[in-house]
C-alpha positions in Angstrom: 23.9 -17.2 31.4 25.8 -14.1 32.2 29.6 -14.1 32.5 29.8 -13.0 36.1 31.6 -14.8 38.9 28.9 -15.8 41.5 31.3 -15.3 44.5 33.4 -12.3 43.6 31.1 -10.4 41.2 34.0 -10.2 38.7 32.5 -9.5 35.2 33.7 -8.5 31.8 35.9 -5.5 31.1 36.2 -3.3 28.1 39.4 -2.1 26.5 41.2 -1.5 23.2 43.2 -3.6 20.7 46.1 -1.4 19.8 47.8 -2.1 16.5 51.4 -1.4 15.5 50.1 1.7 13.7 48.4 2.7 17.0 44.9 2.1 15.7 42.4 1.4 18.5 39.4 -0.9 18.2 37.1 -1.9 21.1 37.4 -5.4 22.6 36.1 -7.3 25.6 38.1 -9.0 28.3 36.1 -12.0 29.8 36.8 -13.6 33.2 38.0 -17.2 33.2 34.8 -18.8 34.6 34.7 -22.5 35.7 31.8 -24.6 36.9 32.9 -25.9 40.3 31.4 -27.8 43.2 32.4 -26.4 46.5 31.8 -28.1 49.9 30.3 -26.4 52.9 31.7 -27.7 56.1 29.0 -26.0 58.2 26.1 -27.3 56.2 27.6 -30.7 55.2 26.5 -30.1 51.6 28.1 -29.3 48.3 27.0 -26.4 46.0 27.6 -25.8 42.3 28.8 -22.3 41.4 30.2 -20.6 38.3 33.4 -19.1 39.7 36.4 -17.3 38.2 39.7 -19.0 38.7 40.9 -15.9 40.6 37.8 -16.2 42.9 38.5 -19.9 43.4 42.0 -19.1 44.6 40.6 -16.5 46.9 38.1 -18.9 48.4 40.8 -21.4 49.1 43.1 -18.7 50.6 40.5 -17.6 53.1 39.9 -21.1 54.2 36.9 -22.5 52.3 33.4 -21.6 51.1 32.0 -21.0 54.6 34.6 -18.4 55.6 34.3 -16.7 52.2 30.6 -16.3 52.4 30.6 -15.0 55.9 33.3 -12.4 55.1 31.9 -11.2 51.8 29.2 -8.5 51.5 25.9 -9.5 49.9 26.4 -6.9 47.1 29.2 -9.0 45.5 27.5 -12.3 45.8 24.9 -13.8 43.4 21.3 -14.6 44.6 22.2 -18.3 45.0 25.3 -17.5 47.0 23.3 -15.2 49.3 20.8 -18.0 49.9 23.6 -20.3 51.0 25.0 -17.5 53.2 21.6 -17.0 54.9 21.3 -20.8 55.5 24.8 -20.9 56.9 24.1 -18.0 59.3 20.9 -19.7 60.5 22.8 -22.9 61.2 25.5 -21.0 63.1 23.0 -19.1 65.2 21.3 -22.2 66.3 
């Protein structure tokens, strides 16, 4: 299971530990991922995603999962999220 947010695409970052003596060693910054169940109002279903806490705040700020999926490009979303987005678009078109 990769450490990438399914909704925002946020992944790991690489940086340095810097000691008092200014020695630098490589380190990894991992996103704070949580397993969450998000409700879709348009589809009347719930979906399980692995989302960063920052991404979860963003989803709530935009107004829910449906609004987030419709406003986000497919490049940032995971395959599962893109499938949900397509299903939502079909439902809205009908």
